Structures are given as structure tokens and as C-alpha cells.
C-alpha positions as CSV (number, residue, x, y, z in Angstrom):
1,X,23.6,31.4,-5.9
2,X,21.5,34.0,-4.3
3,X,18.6,33.1,-2.1
4,X,15.9,34.1,-4.6
5,X,17.5,32.0,-7.3
6,X,17.7,29.0,-5.0
7,X,14.0,29.4,-3.9
8,X,12.9,29.8,-7.6
9,X,14.8,26.6,-8.5
10,X,13.1,24.4,-5.9
11,X,9.7,25.9,-6.6
12,X,10.0,25.3,-10.3
13,X,8.6,21.9,-11.5
14,X,7.8,20.8,-15.0
15,X,4.4,21.2,-16.6
16,X,1.8,19.0,-15.1
17,X,0.3,16.4,-17.4
18,X,3.5,15.6,-19.2
19,X,4.5,12.5,-17.2
20,X,4.2,9.2,-19.1
21,X,1.3,7.0,-18.0
22,X,1.9,3.6,-16.4
23,X,-0.3,0.5,-16.4
24,X,-1.2,0.2,-12.7
25,X,-1.1,-3.2,-11.1
26,X,-3.0,-4.6,-8.1
27,X,-0.8,-5.3,-5.1
28,X,-1.7,-7.5,-2.1
29,X,-0.1,-8.9,1.0
30,X,-1.6,-12.1,2.2
31,X,-0.9,-13.2,5.8
32,X,2.7,-11.8,5.6
33,X,5.0,-12.4,8.6
34,X,8.6,-11.3,8.6
35,X,11.2,-12.3,11.2
36,X,14.8,-11.2,11.6
37,X,16.2,-13.7,14.1
38,X,14.3,-13.3,17.3
39,X,12.6,-10.1,16.1
40,X,9.2,-10.3,14.4
41,X,8.9,-7.2,12.2
42,X,5.6,-8.1,10.7
43,X,2.8,-10.2,12.1
44,X,0.2,-11.8,9.7
45,X,-0.3,-8.6,7.7
46,X,-3.0,-8.7,5.0
47,X,-3.6,-5.7,2.7
48,X,-5.0,-5.2,-0.8
49,X,-4.1,-2.1,-2.8
50,X,-6.2,-1.4,-5.9
51,X,-4.7,-0.5,-9.3
52,X,-3.9,3.2,-9.3
53,X,-4.6,3.7,-5.6
54,X,-2.2,5.8,-3.5
55,X,-1.8,4.3,0.0
56,X,0.2,5.6,2.9
57,X,1.8,3.3,5.5
58,X,1.8,5.4,8.6
59,X,3.3,4.7,12.0
60,X,6.2,5.2,14.4
61,X,9.8,4.1,13.6
62,X,10.1,0.3,13.9
63,X,6.5,-0.5,13.3
64,X,7.2,-2.5,10.1
65,X,6.3,0.1,7.4
66,X,9.6,-0.1,5.5
67,X,9.8,-3.9,5.9
68,X,6.4,-4.2,4.1
69,X,7.7,-1.9,1.4
70,X,10.9,-3.9,0.9
71,X,8.8,-7.1,0.6
72,X,6.7,-5.5,-2.1
73,X,9.9,-4.5,-4.0
74,X,11.4,-8.0,-3.7
75,X,14.4,-6.7,-1.7
76,X,13.3,-9.0,1.2
77,X,11.5,-12.4,1.1
78,X,8.7,-13.0,3.7
79,X,9.1,-15.6,6.4
80,X,5.5,-16.6,5.9
81,X,2.6,-15.4,3.7
82,X,2.6,-14.1,0.1
83,X,3.1,-10.9,-1.9
84,X,0.8,-10.8,-4.9
85,X,1.1,-8.7,-8.1
86,X,-2.0,-8.8,-10.3
87,X,-3.1,-11.9,-8.2
88,X,0.2,-13.7,-9.0
89,X,2.4,-14.9,-6.1
90,X,5.8,-13.2,-6.6
91,X,7.3,-14.0,-3.2
92,X,7.1,-17.8,-2.5
93,X,10.3,-19.8,-2.9
94,X,8.9,-21.7,-6.0
95,X,7.6,-18.5,-7.7
96,X,9.9,-15.7,-6.5
97,X,10.2,-12.9,-9.0
98,X,13.4,-10.8,-8.8
99,X,13.0,-7.1,-8.0
100,X,14.1,-5.9,-11.5
101,X,11.4,-8.1,-13.1
102,X,8.4,-7.0,-11.0
103,X,7.7,-3.7,-12.7
104,X,8.1,-1.9,-9.4
105,X,9.8,1.5,-8.9
106,X,11.4,2.2,-5.5
107,X,12.4,5.6,-4.0
108,X,14.7,5.1,-1.0
109,X,14.7,7.3,2.0
110,X,18.3,8.4,1.3
111,X,17.6,8.6,-2.4
112,X,20.4,6.1,-3.2
113,X,21.8,8.1,-6.2
114,X,25.0,7.0,-7.8
115,X,27.5,9.7,-6.8
116,X,29.7,9.1,-9.9
117,X,26.8,9.5,-12.4
118,X,25.2,12.7,-13.6
119,X,21.5,13.4,-13.1
120,X,20.8,12.1,-16.6
121,X,22.9,9.0,-16.1
122,X,21.2,8.2,-12.8
123,X,17.7,8.5,-14.4
124,X,18.8,6.6,-17.5
125,X,20.3,3.8,-15.4
126,X,16.8,2.2,-14.7
127,X,16.1,2.3,-18.4
128,X,19.0,0.2,-19.6
129,X,16.9,-2.9,-20.0
130,X,14.0,-1.1,-21.6
131,X,15.9,0.8,-24.4
132,X,19.3,1.8,-25.5
133,X,20.8,5.0,-26.9
134,X,18.5,7.7,-28.0
135,X,15.2,6.3,-26.8
136,X,16.4,5.8,-23.3
137,X,18.1,9.2,-23.3
138,X,14.9,10.9,-24.5
139,X,12.8,9.1,-21.9
140,X,15.2,10.1,-19.1
141,X,15.2,13.7,-20.2
142,X,11.4,13.8,-20.2
143,X,11.3,12.5,-16.6
144,X,14.0,15.0,-15.5
145,X,12.1,17.9,-17.2
146,X,8.8,16.8,-15.5
147,X,10.5,17.3,-12.1
148,X,11.9,20.7,-13.2
149,X,15.6,19.8,-13.4
150,X,16.2,19.9,-17.1
151,X,19.0,22.5,-16.6
152,X,20.7,20.2,-14.1
153,X,20.9,17.0,-16.2
154,X,24.7,17.1,-16.4
155,X,25.2,17.9,-12.7
156,X,26.3,15.3,-10.1
157,X,24.3,14.5,-6.9
158,X,26.8,16.3,-4.6
159,X,26.0,19.5,-6.5
160,X,22.3,19.3,-5.7
161,X,20.2,20.3,-2.7
162,X,18.3,17.6,-0.7
163,X,15.1,18.6,-2.5
164,X,16.7,18.3,-5.9
165,X,18.2,14.9,-5.1
166,X,14.7,13.7,-4.0
167,X,13.3,14.8,-7.4
168,X,16.1,13.0,-9.3
169,X,15.3,9.8,-7.3
170,X,11.6,10.3,-8.2
171,X,12.4,10.9,-11.9
172,X,14.5,7.7,-11.9
173,X,11.7,5.7,-10.4
174,X,8.9,6.9,-12.7
175,X,10.9,7.0,-16.0
176,X,10.4,3.2,-16.7
177,X,6.6,3.7,-16.0
178,X,6.4,1.1,-13.3
179,X,3.0,-0.4,-12.5
180,X,3.7,0.0,-8.8
181,X,5.7,2.8,-7.2
182,X,7.1,2.5,-3.6
183,X,8.4,5.5,-1.7
184,X,10.2,5.2,1.7
185,X,9.9,8.4,3.8
186,X,10.4,10.6,0.7
187,X,9.9,13.9,2.4
188,X,11.6,13.3,5.8
189,X,14.9,14.9,4.9
190,X,13.3,18.2,3.7
191,X,12.6,21.4,5.6
192,X,9.0,22.4,6.1
193,X,8.6,24.9,3.2
194,X,10.4,22.7,0.7
195,X,8.5,19.7,2.0
196,X,5.1,21.2,1.3
197,X,6.0,22.0,-2.3
198,X,7.7,18.6,-3.0
199,X,4.9,16.7,-1.5
200,X,2.1,18.4,-3.5
201,X,4.1,18.1,-6.7
202,X,4.8,14.5,-6.0
203,X,1.1,13.8,-5.5
204,X,0.3,15.5,-8.8
205,X,3.0,13.3,-10.5
206,X,1.6,10.1,-9.0
207,X,-1.9,10.9,-10.3
208,X,-0.5,11.7,-13.7
209,X,1.3,8.4,-14.0
210,X,-1.6,6.4,-12.5
211,X,0.8,4.0,-10.9
212,X,-0.3,2.0,-7.8
213,X,1.6,3.8,-5.1
214,X,2.6,3.1,-1.5
215,X,4.3,5.8,0.5
216,X,5.9,5.2,3.9
217,X,5.7,8.1,6.4
218,X,5.6,8.8,10.1
219,X,3.9,12.2,9.5
220,X,0.0,12.1,9.5
221,X,-0.2,15.4,7.5
222,X,1.8,13.9,4.7
223,X,-0.4,10.8,4.7
224,X,-3.6,12.8,4.7
225,X,-2.5,15.2,2.0
226,X,-1.2,12.6,-0.5
227,X,-3.0,9.2,0.1
228,X,-6.4,7.8,-0.9
229,X,-6.2,5.5,2.1
230,X,-4.0,5.4,5.2
231,X,-2.8,2.2,6.8
232,X,-1.9,2.9,10.4
233,X,0.6,0.4,11.8
234,X,1.9,-0.5,15.2
235,X,4.4,-3.2,16.3
236,X,4.3,-5.1,13.0
237,X,0.5,-5.1,12.7
238,X,-2.2,-3.0,11.0
239,X,-4.2,-1.0,13.6
240,X,-6.7,0.7,11.3
241,X,-7.3,1.4,7.6
242,X,-9.3,4.2,6.1
243,X,-9.3,7.6,4.6
244,X,-7.6,10.5,6.4
245,X,-11.0,11.8,7.5
246,X,-12.0,8.3,8.8
247,X,-8.9,8.0,10.9
248,X,-9.1,11.6,12.2
249,X,-12.8,11.7,13.0
250,X,-13.4,8.1,13.9
251,X,-10.2,6.6,15.3
252,X,-10.6,3.0,16.4
253,X,-8.4,3.4,19.5
254,X,-6.7,5.9,21.8
255,X,-3.4,5.0,20.0
256,X,-4.9,5.9,16.6
257,X,-6.5,9.1,18.0
258,X,-3.2,10.3,19.5
259,X,-1.4,9.8,16.2
260,X,-3.6,12.4,14.5
261,X,-4.0,15.0,17.2
262,X,-2.5,16.3,20.5
263,X,-5.5,16.1,22.9
264,X,-6.2,17.2,26.4
265,X,-6.9,13.8,27.9
266,X,-9.2,13.7,30.9
267,X,-9.7,10.6,33.0
268,X,-13.2,9.7,34.3
269,X,-15.6,6.9,35.0
270,X,-18.6,5.8,33.0
271,X,-21.9,6.5,34.7
272,X,-25.2,6.0,32.9
273,X,-23.6,5.9,29.4
274,X,-21.4,9.0,29.8
275,X,-18.0,9.9,31.4
276,X,-18.0,12.6,34.0
277,X,-15.1,15.1,33.8
278,X,-14.4,18.6,35.1
279,X,-15.4,19.8,31.5
280,X,-18.8,18.1,31.5
281,X,-20.4,14.8,30.6
282,X,-19.5,13.2,27.3
283,X,-21.1,10.1,25.7
284,X,-19.2,6.9,26.3
285,X,-20.8,4.7,23.6
286,X,-20.1,1.0,24.0
287,X,-18.3,1.3,27.3
288,X,-19.4,-0.7,30.3
289,X,-21.0,0.9,33.4
290,X,-18.5,1.9,36.0
291,X,-15.4,1.4,33.8
292,X,-12.6,3.9,33.7
293,X,-12.4,6.0,30.5
294,X,-10.4,8.8,28.9
295,X,-12.1,11.7,27.3
296,X,-10.0,13.4,24.5
297,X,-10.6,17.1,23.8
298,X,-9.2,18.5,20.6
299,X,-7.6,21.9,21.0
300,X,-9.5,23.3,18.0
301,X,-12.8,22.0,19.2
302,X,-13.0,24.3,22.2
303,X,-14.9,27.6,21.5
304,X,-14.0,30.7,23.6
305,X,-17.1,32.6,24.7
306,X,-17.5,35.6,27.0
307,X,-17.0,35.0,30.8
308,X,-20.2,34.0,32.5
309,X,-21.3,31.7,29.8
310,X,-20.6,27.9,29.7
311,X,-17.6,26.5,31.6
312,X,-15.5,29.1,33.4
313,X,-11.7,29.2,32.8
314,X,-8.7,31.6,33.1
315,X,-6.1,32.2,30.3
316,X,-2.7,31.3,31.7
317,X,-0.7,31.5,28.5
318,X,-1.4,32.9,25.0
319,X,0.9,32.5,22.0
320,X,0.2,34.0,18.6
321,X,0.9,31.4,15.9
322,X,-0.3,33.3,12.8
323,X,-3.6,31.9,11.7
324,X,-4.5,30.9,15.3
325,X,-3.7,31.6,18.9
326,X,-2.6,28.8,21.2
327,X,-4.0,29.2,24.7
328,X,-3.4,27.2,27.9
329,X,-6.4,27.7,30.2
330,X,-6.9,26.8,33.9
331,X,-10.2,25.1,34.8
332,X,-11.3,24.4,38.4
333,X,-11.2,20.7,39.2
334,X,-8.5,19.9,36.6
335,X,-4.9,19.8,37.7
336,X,-3.5,20.4,34.3
337,X,-4.1,23.1,31.7
338,X,-6.6,22.8,28.8
339,X,-5.0,23.3,25.4
340,X,-7.0,25.5,23.0
341,X,-6.4,26.7,19.4
342,X,-8.6,29.5,18.2
343,X,-8.6,32.6,16.0
344,X,-9.0,35.4,18.5
345,X,-7.5,38.4,16.6
346,X,-5.8,39.6,19.8
347,X,-9.1,40.0,21.7
348,X,-7.9,37.9,24.8
349,X,-4.9,38.4,27.0
350,X,-3.2,36.3,29.7
351,X,-5.1,36.5,32.9
352,X,-8.5,37.0,31.3
353,X,-11.5,35.1,32.5
354,X,-13.4,33.4,29.7
355,X,-16.1,30.9,29.0
356,X,-15.4,27.5,27.4
357,X,-17.9,25.8,25.1
358,X,-17.0,22.2,24.3
359,X,-19.4,20.4,21.9
360,X,-20.0,16.8,23.1
361,X,-19.8,15.5,19.5
362,X,-16.2,16.8,19.2
363,X,-14.9,14.8,22.2
364,X,-13.7,11.2,21.8
365,X,-14.0,8.7,24.6
366,X,-12.0,5.5,24.9
367,X,-11.5,2.8,27.6
368,X,-8.7,3.9,29.9
369,X,-6.5,0.9,29.0
370,X,-7.0,1.3,25.3
371,X,-3.5,2.5,24.4
């Protein structure tokens, strides 16, 4: 297959608005703890997801995201606490509901397609209990068409690209119209161009079905582009919950801030309510007088102005990145280089002296030990 045909195939999805609607369910975790031997994967986690809401579980590998997902699916049983569907406990020993009876769809990170079954047979597999023969076949074909793979219904998984396999797994999960849809790192195996298309089309499909959805990811851009709310996790606990804008603009800790942006971090000490740095004084609200602090300067927050204005600096490195230029700038009194992203249209070269304007409201300040 030639390159243009391959590109056309993965860009082509079915017509939006044709996915079957689900009846969304409320999902909640109440004081959930999960232990594996001496390892505690989750620590007293409580979280409520509203019907039809799309929530992203965001965090580094090993933080407990996938464990929480598996508890919701019924693949694991919690060591303590409860998983609730529509307010009903489905996880306790005396009320445990098996995975196949929860009305929950699950898309695994590796897609978990049956290699000996065709695309149609893989998607129809989850419908065996909900209908036989023609009805199940028609439902499966509608789901396959919605993800743009109708012409591959008789193909086997090994004949498909990674993006196509992901779409088959998605079709299989949504075909039974689950009230809750769980997706574990659904985009991690895709290259950047393909990832953007699949992510945006997946978001559209989730909104069409209306299913309550939880997506596990380690990529903050994925989380911000697809989720109504983001749950940031660390070491088995929830660090912060909010919209993408909340977590980006108002991170509750230095750890949360670092997750969403690569800052230039500058150490300083709080004096009269502000932290003194080589780049100026920045408000340190809530920090005690004399305490050590870290000022975080976003690369895109720094404005380049003509030399002689604002803070003086010298461009050490300039790299053109398409929409923006990435600059590393030397500033007196700072032993590292300031990272700046700006649209300069080639107006500045390495070695040029410039001025730097850093708005105080764009700088985040945290206690030095708040990592």
C-alpha cells in the first residue's frame, strides 16, 4: 500500500453522530486501598465521576492509575474501601459484581484483540450475551463503520496498523453501549500525527455515546484535550482534581506544576511577601517570612523586548520550531540559562542582547520543599 493510501485510511473515520447512545452510570470510589503483598498501590482514594463525565487519570508510571481502572472494571478486588456504580456497592465480598455484569467497557493498553478472530468477530464477541445472529452482527458492523474500518471487517489483527487495532478495540468496547467506558493508555502506542487524529476522534465518539468515561494517561496534553476533569495522581494517592485550565494555571504544588510545564526554576527567599530572584521580585502568597522558595517561570510567559528595556539578557541558543522559536538566554546573576518560547519571525540571532519582560502574574511560587 502506498503512503498516501495508508494516510487516507487512518485519517478516515465514520460519520460523527452515528454511534449508539449509552445510558451513563455514576461511578465512585470510596476510601479505596489496594495492596499487592508489601506494596500499597492505592491509599484511601475517594473519587466521584458523574454520569456522562469524561475523567482523565494522569500521573507517572506506577502511581496507581491502572489499578484504579481495574478496580472499576472488576478485574481486581480492593483490599479496603468500595467501588460504587449508581450508588450500589459492586466490590465488597458480599456484594461483588462480576466484570461482565457491570455494564462496563474496557480498552486495554495493548488492545487485547483475539488474533484468531477477524475484526468483525472481535467486535461481535462482546455482544454474544446481548444478542445472537443478525442483530449482533449488525450492531458490530455499525460500531466498526463508526471507527472507519468497515472495509477491514474480515481482516485479522496482524494485518492492521497500531492505530487500526486501537480503533477495533474501541469499537468492541462501545458496541454493547456500556454505561461506563474505561481506557488504559489508549494512545501511548501511536506516533504523534496518528495520535492527534485518533485522540480527537475518540473524544468525539465518547461524547456521542454519552458513556461515563475514565481514561488513563501519562500525557498532560492528552488529558487536557479529552477530559472534562483531570485527576492527578502520585504514589497511589490523588494530588489534585480539576479542569485542565485549573491544574495548569493554579497547580496546588510544585509537583503538579512540573507535570504541566517545563519551567525555569529559580531558588530564592521570601522577604516582605515576595521572593527575590535575579529576574525580579515575585509574590509569594501564603509563604512564611524568611522561608526558602522556588519561583517557576514558564518559557512562553517571557516577552522579548528591545535591549535597554526591562531585564537585560543575551541569546545563547536559538532554535526554530515552526510556530515558535526556542531560546536559551543568559542573565547576570543566574548560573543557568533561561528557557524562552516566543514567535520572533527570525528577528533575533544568537549573540544578540535583548530585554526580558516577565509578568509577575505568570510566575508561580512554591515552598522549596514542596516537591
